[in-house]
C-alpha positions as CSV (number, residue, x, y, z in Angstrom):
1,X,-17.0,6.3,-19.8
2,X,-13.6,8.1,-19.6
3,X,-12.1,8.3,-16.1
4,X,-9.9,11.0,-16.0
5,X,-7.3,10.2,-12.6
6,X,-6.9,13.2,-10.6
7,X,-3.5,14.8,-10.4
8,X,-1.6,15.5,-7.8
9,X,1.6,17.7,-6.8
10,X,2.5,15.7,-3.9
11,X,3.7,15.9,-0.3
12,X,7.0,15.2,1.1
13,X,9.2,15.3,3.7
14,X,11.4,18.0,4.9
15,X,15.1,15.5,6.1
16,X,15.4,12.1,6.1
17,X,17.9,10.9,9.2
18,X,20.5,7.9,8.1
19,X,21.1,5.7,11.4
20,X,23.9,3.7,11.8
21,X,23.9,0.1,12.5
22,X,23.8,1.3,16.3
23,X,20.8,3.3,15.5
24,X,22.8,6.7,16.5
25,X,21.1,9.6,14.8
26,X,22.6,12.3,13.8
27,X,22.2,16.3,14.2
28,X,24.3,18.5,12.4
29,X,23.9,18.5,8.8
30,X,26.5,18.8,6.2
31,X,28.7,17.2,3.3
32,X,29.9,13.5,3.6
33,X,33.0,12.9,3.3
34,X,34.8,9.7,2.1
35,X,36.1,7.2,5.2
36,X,38.2,4.4,5.7
37,X,36.4,1.2,6.3
38,X,38.0,1.2,9.9
39,X,36.8,4.5,10.6
40,X,33.9,5.3,12.2
41,X,31.1,7.2,9.9
42,X,29.1,9.9,11.7
43,X,25.7,10.1,10.9
44,X,24.1,12.6,8.6
45,X,20.7,15.2,8.1
46,X,20.2,15.4,4.6
47,X,17.9,18.6,4.6
48,X,15.3,18.8,1.6
49,X,12.2,19.9,-0.1
50,X,9.7,18.9,-2.1
51,X,9.0,15.4,-2.4
52,X,11.2,12.8,-0.5
53,X,12.3,11.6,-4.4
54,X,14.1,15.5,-3.8
55,X,16.0,13.8,-0.7
56,X,16.8,10.7,-1.7
57,X,20.7,9.1,-1.0
58,X,22.4,6.3,-1.9
59,X,22.9,3.7,1.1
60,X,26.1,3.4,1.2
61,X,29.3,1.9,3.6
62,X,27.6,0.1,6.8
63,X,24.1,2.3,6.4
64,X,21.6,0.1,8.4
65,X,18.3,2.4,7.7
66,X,16.9,5.6,6.9
67,X,14.4,7.5,9.0
68,X,11.6,9.8,7.8
69,X,11.4,13.5,9.7
70,X,8.5,11.7,11.1
71,X,10.1,9.2,12.7
72,X,8.6,5.9,10.1
73,X,11.1,4.1,8.7
74,X,12.5,4.5,5.0
75,X,12.0,2.0,2.3
76,X,11.9,1.3,-1.4
77,X,9.7,-1.4,-3.1
78,X,11.7,-1.3,-6.0
79,X,14.8,-2.2,-4.0
80,X,12.7,-5.4,-3.0
81,X,10.0,-7.1,-1.5
82,X,8.7,-5.3,1.1
83,X,7.5,-7.8,4.5
84,X,6.3,-5.9,7.5
85,X,6.1,-8.5,10.2
86,X,5.6,-8.3,14.4
87,X,9.4,-8.8,14.0
88,X,9.8,-6.0,12.1
89,X,10.1,-5.2,8.7
90,X,12.3,-7.0,6.0
91,X,13.3,-6.3,2.4
92,X,12.8,-2.8,0.7
93,X,16.3,-1.8,0.7
94,X,17.1,-2.6,4.1
95,X,20.8,-3.8,4.5
96,X,19.4,-5.8,8.0
97,X,16.0,-7.1,9.0
98,X,14.7,-5.4,11.9
99,X,14.4,-7.1,15.1
100,X,11.0,-5.3,16.2
101,X,8.3,-3.0,15.1
102,X,9.4,0.3,14.6
103,X,6.8,2.0,16.9
104,X,6.2,5.1,14.5
105,X,6.1,3.1,11.4
106,X,7.0,3.0,8.1
107,X,7.7,5.3,4.8
108,X,7.3,3.1,1.3
109,X,8.3,4.8,-2.1
110,X,10.1,3.3,-4.8
111,X,8.3,2.2,-8.9
112,X,8.3,-2.0,-9.6
113,X,6.3,-4.5,-12.0
114,X,8.4,-7.2,-9.8
115,X,8.0,-6.7,-6.0
116,X,5.2,-6.3,-3.6
117,X,4.1,-5.3,-0.2
118,X,3.0,-8.0,2.5
119,X,1.9,-7.3,6.0
120,X,1.6,-9.8,8.3
121,X,-1.6,-11.2,10.2
122,X,-1.6,-9.0,14.1
123,X,0.7,-6.6,13.0
124,X,-0.6,-2.9,13.5
125,X,1.1,0.2,12.4
126,X,1.3,3.3,10.0
127,X,1.9,3.2,6.8
128,X,2.8,6.4,4.6
129,X,3.0,6.2,0.8
130,X,4.8,8.4,-1.4
131,X,4.5,8.3,-4.9
132,X,4.4,4.1,-4.7
133,X,3.7,2.4,-8.2
134,X,3.1,-1.5,-8.2
135,X,2.2,-3.3,-10.8
136,X,2.1,-6.8,-10.1
137,X,0.7,-10.3,-11.7
138,X,-0.2,-11.5,-15.2
139,X,-3.3,-13.8,-16.4
140,X,-3.7,-17.6,-15.3
141,X,-0.8,-16.8,-13.2
142,X,0.5,-19.6,-10.6
143,X,2.8,-17.5,-9.0
144,X,2.2,-17.2,-5.2
145,X,2.7,-12.8,-5.8
146,X,-0.1,-12.4,-6.8
147,X,-1.7,-8.7,-4.8
148,X,0.1,-5.4,-5.1
149,X,-0.2,-4.9,-1.7
150,X,-1.9,-7.5,1.4
151,X,-3.0,-6.1,4.8
152,X,-4.5,-9.1,5.6
153,X,-5.4,-9.6,9.1
154,X,-3.3,-6.5,10.2
155,X,-4.3,-3.4,11.8
156,X,-2.9,-0.8,9.4
157,X,-3.6,3.4,8.6
158,X,-2.8,3.9,5.2
159,X,-1.3,7.9,4.7
160,X,-1.0,8.8,0.6
161,X,1.6,11.0,-0.4
162,X,1.5,12.1,-4.0
163,X,0.3,10.2,-7.0
164,X,-0.1,6.3,-5.6
165,X,-0.7,3.6,-8.5
166,X,-1.4,0.0,-7.7
167,X,-2.2,-1.7,-10.4
168,X,-3.1,-5.9,-10.3
169,X,-3.3,-8.2,-13.6
170,X,-3.8,-11.2,-11.3
171,X,-7.1,-12.3,-12.8
172,X,-8.4,-15.5,-15.4
173,X,-8.7,-15.2,-18.8
174,X,-12.1,-17.2,-18.7
175,X,-15.2,-17.2,-16.5
176,X,-15.1,-19.9,-14.2
177,X,-13.6,-20.4,-10.3
178,X,-9.9,-19.6,-10.5
179,X,-7.9,-19.6,-6.9
180,X,-4.8,-18.1,-8.9
181,X,-6.8,-14.2,-8.4
182,X,-5.6,-11.4,-6.5
183,X,-6.4,-7.9,-6.0
184,X,-4.6,-4.4,-6.1
185,X,-4.9,-3.9,-2.1
186,X,-6.2,-6.8,-0.7
187,X,-7.4,-7.1,2.8
188,X,-8.8,-10.9,3.4
189,X,-11.0,-11.7,6.2
190,X,-14.0,-10.4,9.0
191,X,-10.7,-9.5,11.2
192,X,-8.1,-6.6,11.1
193,X,-9.0,-3.0,10.0
194,X,-7.5,-0.5,7.0
195,X,-7.5,3.1,7.4
196,X,-7.1,5.1,4.1
197,X,-6.0,8.8,4.5
198,X,-4.5,11.8,3.0
199,X,-1.7,13.6,5.1
200,X,-4.0,16.3,5.9
201,X,-6.5,13.7,7.5
202,X,-5.7,15.0,10.9
203,X,-5.8,18.9,10.7
204,X,-9.3,20.1,11.6
205,X,-11.9,21.0,9.3
206,X,-9.9,19.9,6.0
207,X,-11.3,19.0,3.5
208,X,-9.6,17.2,0.3
209,X,-9.1,18.8,-3.2
210,X,-6.8,18.0,-5.9
211,X,-3.1,18.4,-4.5
212,X,-4.0,15.7,-1.5
213,X,-2.0,12.5,-1.7
214,X,-4.1,10.0,-4.4
215,X,-4.1,6.1,-4.8
216,X,-5.3,4.0,-7.9
217,X,-6.1,0.9,-7.1
218,X,-7.7,-0.9,-10.5
219,X,-8.0,-4.8,-11.2
220,X,-7.6,-5.4,-15.1
221,X,-10.9,-4.7,-16.7
222,X,-10.3,-7.4,-18.9
223,X,-9.6,-10.4,-17.4
224,X,-11.9,-12.3,-14.0
225,X,-12.0,-11.9,-10.6
226,X,-9.0,-9.5,-10.3
227,X,-10.3,-6.8,-7.1
228,X,-9.3,-3.3,-7.0
229,X,-10.1,-3.2,-2.8
230,X,-11.1,-5.7,-1.0
231,X,-11.3,-9.4,-0.4
232,X,-9.8,-12.1,-2.6
233,X,-11.5,-15.1,-4.9
234,X,-8.9,-17.2,-3.8
235,X,-9.3,-17.2,-0.6
236,X,-13.2,-17.4,-0.8
237,X,-13.9,-20.8,0.7
238,X,-11.2,-20.4,3.8
239,X,-13.4,-19.6,6.6
240,X,-10.9,-16.8,8.2
241,X,-10.2,-15.6,5.0
242,X,-13.3,-15.3,3.5
243,X,-14.9,-11.6,3.8
244,X,-14.4,-7.9,3.7
245,X,-15.1,-5.6,6.8
246,X,-13.5,-2.7,8.5
247,X,-12.7,-0.7,5.6
248,X,-12.4,3.2,6.4
249,X,-12.2,5.9,3.8
250,X,-10.9,9.0,5.8
251,X,-9.8,11.1,2.7
252,X,-7.7,11.4,0.0
253,X,-8.6,11.5,-3.9
254,X,-9.5,7.7,-4.2
255,X,-10.2,5.4,-7.3
256,X,-11.0,1.8,-7.6
257,X,-11.5,0.0,-10.5
258,X,-12.2,-3.4,-10.4
259,X,-12.5,-6.6,-13.5
260,X,-15.2,-8.6,-14.2
261,X,-17.1,-10.1,-11.3
262,X,-15.4,-8.0,-8.7
263,X,-16.5,-4.9,-6.8
264,X,-14.5,-2.0,-6.8
265,X,-14.6,-1.9,-3.0
266,X,-15.7,-5.2,-1.5
267,X,-15.8,-8.4,-1.2
268,X,-14.8,-11.2,-3.6
269,X,-17.4,-13.0,-5.9
270,X,-19.7,-15.8,-4.1
271,X,-18.3,-14.5,-0.7
272,X,-20.7,-14.2,1.8
273,X,-19.4,-12.2,4.4
274,X,-18.8,-8.3,4.0
275,X,-19.9,-5.6,6.2
276,X,-18.3,-2.0,7.6
277,X,-17.3,0.1,4.8
278,X,-17.2,3.7,5.7
279,X,-16.4,6.7,4.1
280,X,-16.6,9.6,6.3
281,X,-14.2,11.8,3.8
282,X,-11.9,12.7,0.8
283,X,-12.6,11.9,-3.3
284,X,-13.7,8.8,-4.2
285,X,-14.6,7.2,-7.4
286,X,-15.4,3.4,-7.3
287,X,-16.2,1.2,-10.8
288,X,-17.3,-2.5,-10.4
289,X,-16.5,-5.0,-13.1
290,X,-18.9,-6.6,-14.7
291,X,-22.1,-8.1,-13.0
292,X,-20.5,-6.0,-9.7
293,X,-21.4,-3.3,-7.9
294,X,-18.9,-0.1,-7.2
295,X,-19.4,-0.9,-3.4
296,X,-20.6,-4.2,-2.0
297,X,-20.3,-7.9,-3.1
298,X,-21.0,-9.9,-6.5
299,X,-22.9,-13.6,-6.1
300,X,-22.8,-15.5,-9.0
301,X,-23.3,-12.8,-11.2
302,X,-25.5,-10.9,-8.9
303,X,-24.9,-7.8,-6.9
304,X,-25.0,-7.1,-3.5
305,X,-24.4,-3.8,-1.7
306,X,-23.6,-3.2,2.1
């Protein structure tokens, strides 16, 4: 079956505010001028239209953070692993780690084949993905970096802008039980929540078309136990980590494709815990791997649905 991905011209932000370490936000737009290291650098605003990429500006001097127009901290996964904890964000181009969570959340962009995104247990935040492309892992690996994005035990609303792709190759080359497996988008455990939506989800009467934000979550279809969206086989035997629950698609163009014995959306093979998958809008295509349903769970080669 030919699977045609939905093209998306994307969205964007209209302004990026650059913050000094004192976190002062400037209010005047203009052209930056070179200043000596002993001179106080004035904050700047960068006016832009279209995608965030058009508004990017290289960090220089003592620049600490950039703010998107909606107040979210701007991060670039191509510049390093992004980690969001109860103490705030690290990596992703930040020169200095945060000491507290940004109340508005985080705006992430970037393309990488070596970095990933992880959100720690107990974190509750909003994340915007704009034109993010993460390819991670390889067959039969022993690496600890196995997922493109992991939001296990957190409460996350993920807003999609542009064309986002998560490709996971952390699977097994032969059948059997292997602990070093991963997912494109991982949510292990029955606690926490994950919501996917496009940028227009809160607009009354909105119905998605191909211009809305998109996400391709793909586990390598030639490998075993590498999932698309859901829980991981590597944590199946751990009570707290096993199972998949509290997942919602509100809006957006979503395509999920999984490897062998893995559902497109749902619990990993052999997992007995699964509940709470809700789709209230958007354009959704889901494909399970061999011996697994599109949405649900597989149990030793026998499919189970929610």
